[in-house]
N, C-alpha and C positions, 0 to 999 in steps of 0.2 A: 175569630181571634186575629189580632194584628200580628205582623211579622216580628215586631219588637217584643210584644208580649210572649210570642212563641219562643224567641231567643232567651228571654229572661226565665222562662219556665224550664229550660234545658238544664240538666245537671252540669256542675262545673267541669267535670272531666270531658263531657261531650262538647261543651263550648270550647275548651282549650284544644281538643282534638280537631274540631272544625277549623279553628283559626290557624293552627299549625299546618294542617293538610292544604288548606286554601292558599296559604303563603307559599308552601313548597311547590304546588302545582303552578301557581302564577309565575314564580321566579324561574322554575324549570323551563316553562314555555318561552319566557323572555330570553333566557340564556341560549336556548336552542335557536331562536329566531336571529339573535344578534350574531352568534358564531357562524350560523349558516350563511348569512349575508357577507360576513367578512371572508369566510373561506371561499365563497363563490367569486368574490372580487379578487382574491389572491390568485385563484386558479386562472381567472381570465387574464390577469396581468402577468402570469407566470412568475410570481414571486414565491419561490419555494420556501424561503425562510419563514414567511408569515404562515404558510400552510403547516409547517412543522410546529410553530408556536401554538396555533389554533388546535391542532390535534393533541398537543401535549397538555393544553389547559382544560380540555373538555371534562375529563373525569375529576381532576382537582377542583374545578369550580363546583361540581356536584357535592364534593366533600365540604367545601366552604359554605354552601347552602345548608347542608346538614348541621354544620357548626352554628350558623346563624339561627336555625330553627331550634337548636338546643338552648341557645341563650334566650330566644323568645319564649320557649317553654318555661325556662327558669323565671323569667319576668312575670309570666302568667301565674305561676305558682305563688309568687310573692303578692301579685295583685289580688288573687282570689283567696289569699291567706290559707292555702292548703298546707296541712300539717305534714310536711315531708321534707327531707333534707335536699334542698335545691342545689347545694354546692357540687353535687356529683355531675349535674348538667354543665357546670362551668368547666370541670375537668375534662368531660367528654368533648366540649367545644374546643378546648386547647389541643387535645390529642388529634381531633379531626383537622385542625388548622396545620399542625405539624405534619401530619400524614399527607395533606394536600400539597404542602410545600415540597416534601420529599418526592412524591410521585411526579409533580410537575418538573422539578429539576432533573430527576432521573430520565423521564421521557424526553425532555428537551435536549439534554446532553447526548443521550443515545441517538436521538434523531439527527443531531448535528454531526456526530461522529460517523453515522451511517451515510449521511449525505456527502461528507468530505471523502470518505473511503470509496464511494461509488464513482466519484469524479476523478479520483487519483488511482491510477493503475497499480502503483506500488503498494497502496494500502488496502486494495480490494480484498485480498485473501487474509489480511490481518484485521478485518473489521470485527470479527468475533472476539479477538483478544482485547481490543481497545474498548469495545462495548462491555465486555465482561468485567474489566478492571474498573471502569467508571460505575457500573451497576453495583459492584461490591462496596466500593468506597462510599457512594451516596447512601446506600441502604444502611451501612454500618454507622455513618454519622447520624442518620435519621433515628436508628434504634437507640443510640446514646441520648439523643434529645428527648425521645419518648420516655426512657427510663428516668431521666432527670426530672421530667414534668410530673411523673407519678410519685416522685419522692424517693427513688432508689439511689443510694450513694454510688457514684461511679468509680471512686478510688479503688475499692476491692476488685471491681470488675476489670478495670484497666490493668491493675497489677496481675490479675489472673491471666488476662489476655497476653501480657508481656511474657510471662513464664511459658504459657502454652505455645505462643508464637516461636519462642526460642527452641522449644523441643521439636516443633514441627519443622523448623528451618534446618535443624541438624538431621532429622530423619529423612527429609525430602530434599537434601542438598543437590543431588544431581538433577532432579526435576526442576527445582527453582533456578538452578544455573542455566538450564536450557530455556526456561521461561523468560528470565531477564535478558538472556542473550537474544531471544526473539524480539523482545522490546527494543533492544539496542539496534538490531538489524532494521526494524521498522522506522526508528527515529533517524539513525545515521544514513540509511538508504545506500549502503555500498552496492547492494543488488536490488533489483526491482522485478516485479512480476513480468515474465516474458523475456528477460535479459538472457543473452548467451554468455556463459561464463566458463572459465577453465580453472580448476582447482590445482593446488600445488601438488596433489597426488596424481595429476594427469587427466582426470575425468573432465569431459566437456559436455555441456548440455544447456538446455533452456530451463530457467527457473519456473517451475510449475506452480508451486505453492509455498508460502512462508507461514507456517503454523506456529502454535504456541510452544511446541516442543521440538519440531524438526522442520527442515526445508527440503522440499521435493524437487529434484533436478531430473528432467527428461533428457536422456542422452540421445545421440544421433541414431543408434540402432533401435530406438523407441522403447528402451527399458528405463526404469526409474531408479535413481540413486537417492536414498533417504539419508540426509546428513543431520545429525544432532546440531541444534543451533549453537551450542557451546563450542563444538568443534569447528563449525563454519566461521564463527566470529573470530577465532584465533588463527584461522588459516590464511595463507597468502593466496589471493585469487586474481585472475584477470577478467575484467568485465568488458567484453567486446562491444557492448552496446552503450558504453558510457565514455565520454559525455555525449556521443552521438553514434548512430549505427554505421555510418559510412567509415571506411577505413582504406588505407593504402595497400596495394598489392605489389610487392617487389618481384620482378622476374629477372633471373640471372641469365646472361647470354654471353657467348664467346665467339669471336670471329678470327679469321686467319691473320697472321702478321702482315701479309702483303695487301690487306684490305685498305681502301681509302676510308679512313675513319670519319671524315666529314660526310661522305656519301652514306656510310653505314648509319650515322646518327640521323640524317635526314630521312632515309627510308624507314628506319625503325619508328621515328616519331609519327610519320604518316600512317603507318599501320596501327600504332597505339591509339592515335586520335580517331581513326575509323572504327576501331573496336569499341572504344568508349562511347562513340556516337550511336553505333548500330546495335550493340548488345543491350538487351532489356535490363540487365543488372549493372551496366556501366554508368559512370557519372560523366555526362557529356561536358559539363562546364569545367571539369578538372584540367589543370595545366600540367600535362604529363611531361616528363623530362628523362634524359639519359645521362648517366654518370659513368665515365670510364675510370676503372680503379685498380686493375691488376694486369701485370705482364706475367702470364702463366706459362707453364711448360710448353704448350703448343698453341696457345691462343691469347688474344687480348680480351680480357673480360670486362663487362660493364653491366650495370643494373638499369632496367627500365621500370619506372614507377607508374603503376596504373591505380585506379580507384574503383571500388565496388560499393554497391548500395549497403551491404552488410557482410558480416564475417562469413556467413554460410554460403554467400554467392560468389566469393572470391575464387573458388576452384573453377567454376565455369567461365568466368571472365579470363582467368589465366590460361585455361585450356584453349579457348577461342583465339586468344592472342598468339599463343605458340604455334597453332596450326596456320594462322594467317601469316605470321612472320616467316615461317619455314617456306611457305609457298612463294612469298614475295622475294626472299633472299635467293631462291632458285632462279626466279625470273631476272633478277638484277645481277646474277653472277657472284653473289657474296657467299664465301665459303665458311661453313661452320666446321672447323677441323676436328679430326679424330685425335685422340692422344697418341703421339708417335715418339718412339725412342730411336735415335740414329747414332751409329758409330762413326765418328769423324776422324779418319786416319790422318788428315792433313794437319791436325793440331799436334800430332805426335812428332817428335824429332826424328830425322832420318837415321841417325846413328843409334836410336833406341829400338829400331825395327829389327826383327830377327833377320839374319843373313840367309 
């Protein structure tokens, strides 16, 4: 028996099954071959965006193939005049195409959000929030498209969702307030992951995590302060790492009234420059300076401005400078006076003195 005669002798359902399965296997192999070659080329050229697109399109393409096979099966039913309602395959094909589009957009957007968050320190701990929001929005839109395709009216559903959303918003007002405050912190970026901040309540610490409900701050004693996002977004805070980590370190000094101020300034600047150059947390290129500003009770006071790599290092830079300056003043004969109160009888009139 010839092969053509053998095919003609097969039942119609067997013939249609062979055609559909053959088309599915062939198209699947072609899809895998093409995607594998493109993905390999993208990894070789280190183009991560193409890799994200290829990984996002893999499963949706399988759904597109299934939609194509559904349409093919519909055409075969018409060709062989099979007495069955073929319109259901058309609806299945439409649903598969919508599902493929939703899955592709969801995976692509979440991949792009994850890639951006991994490269941006301030967004790293908020990656889950952003991916969760985009996932809910895309799946919600996809569900509405599917319901519209199968003929379900969306007007009652949207109205019900509006009433339900209002009830949930009232019931979950504190939680939603923290949630949207967290989004505001992520977008505005007043604080970032790893920043050293000081709250208006006095707490100081490093930003450990910005979550969907609260922000975790690790204080210097190594304990954690958990601040609700709504409270943090309304608080006045100081970010010692913004716009940069380096900061000035003022040091207050006082010398005796009999001191040669030009000599004092020269010696002080020499010590300051040496500390900024030798200390591991000093900023060598910083132009330090001295400003005299006060005639105090027992001394002439001035400020020396140093610069440290970051806020947490300023204590050690200041300590090293004070020790070095005290030693150098002793060598140069410059006096740092004690507070003294003296009674000056010469200022009093002689006739006012007791006899």
